[in-house]
VOMI-722580 format. One record per residue (C-alpha): residue number from 1; residue in one letter; x, y, z. Coordinates in pm, whole numbers, plus 50000, padded with zeros to 5 digits. Layout:
# VOMI-722580
   n res     X     Y     Z
 NUM   a     X     Y     Z
...
***
This chain:
# VOMI-722580
   n res     X     Y     Z
   1   x 18413 02124 09185
   2   x 18157 01966 09414
   3   x 17783 01955 09366
   4   x 17536 02098 09612
   5   x 17464 01752 09757
   6   x 17830 01690 09826
   7   x 17869 02033 09985
   8   x 17567 01967 10204
   9   x 17731 01646 10331
  10   x 18028 01854 10448
  11   x 17796 02015 10704
  12   x 17663 01687 10842
  13   x 17678 01692 11219
  14   x 17659 02070 11238
  15   x 17360 02251 11381
  16   x 17051 02311 11171
  17   x 17108 02687 11180
  18   x 17464 02661 11049
  19   x 17341 02434 10769
  20   x 17071 02686 10678
  21   x 17329 02966 10671
  22   x 17559 02762 10450
  23   x 17270 02681 10216
  24   x 17179 03050 10189
  25   x 17537 03147 10101
  26   x 17570 02861 09849
  27   x 17241 02970 09693
  28   x 17364 03330 09656
  29   x 17692 03210 09504
  30   x 17515 02987 09250
  31   x 17263 03261 09166
  32   x 17549 03507 09110
  33   x 17718 03260 08874
  34   x 17393 03197 08684
  35   x 17353 03573 08637
  36   x 17707 03608 08499
  37   x 17866 03764 08808
  38   x 18197 03672 08968
  39   x 18081 03541 09310
  40   x 18359 03698 09520
  41   x 18303 04044 09369
  42   x 17926 04009 09410
  43   x 17940 03898 09775
  44   x 18204 04157 09865
  45   x 17996 04439 09719
  46   x 17667 04318 09865
  47   x 17810 04263 10214
  48   x 17970 04608 10202
  49   x 17651 04782 10091
  50   x 17403 04581 10298
  51   x 17434 04773 10629
  52   x 17343 05105 10464
  53   x 17096 04977 10202
  54   x 16739 05099 10252
  55   x 16494 04818 10321
  56   x 16278 04935 10032
  57   x 16575 04897 09794
  58   x 16706 04561 09917
  59   x 16594 04398 09592
  60   x 16873 04587 09413
  61   x 17122 04355 09583
  62   x 16970 04032 09452
  63   x 17185 03865 09185
  64   x 16934 03919 08902
  65   x 16915 04294 08979
  66   x 17272 04365 09093
  67   x 17491 04601 08897
  68   x 17867 04584 08952
  69   x 18005 04911 09091
  70   x 18205 05127 08851
  71   x 18580 05086 08899
  72   x 18723 05359 09114
  73   x 19039 05518 08979
***
């Protein structure tokens, strides 16, 4: 497992915007882990719900507010 500094070095030479995007994703992944969520499940759910989420309810998708969807049978 690499630290954030080592991951940042992997983006050296890339554009500033791509580095900012990578940092945002890494931040979401780490925040999900810190809040006890499995990062893949969190990102998959958030990215699926994001296009239809009301702007006033966007805070529900943040890692500290997110609730895992009930398993569909």
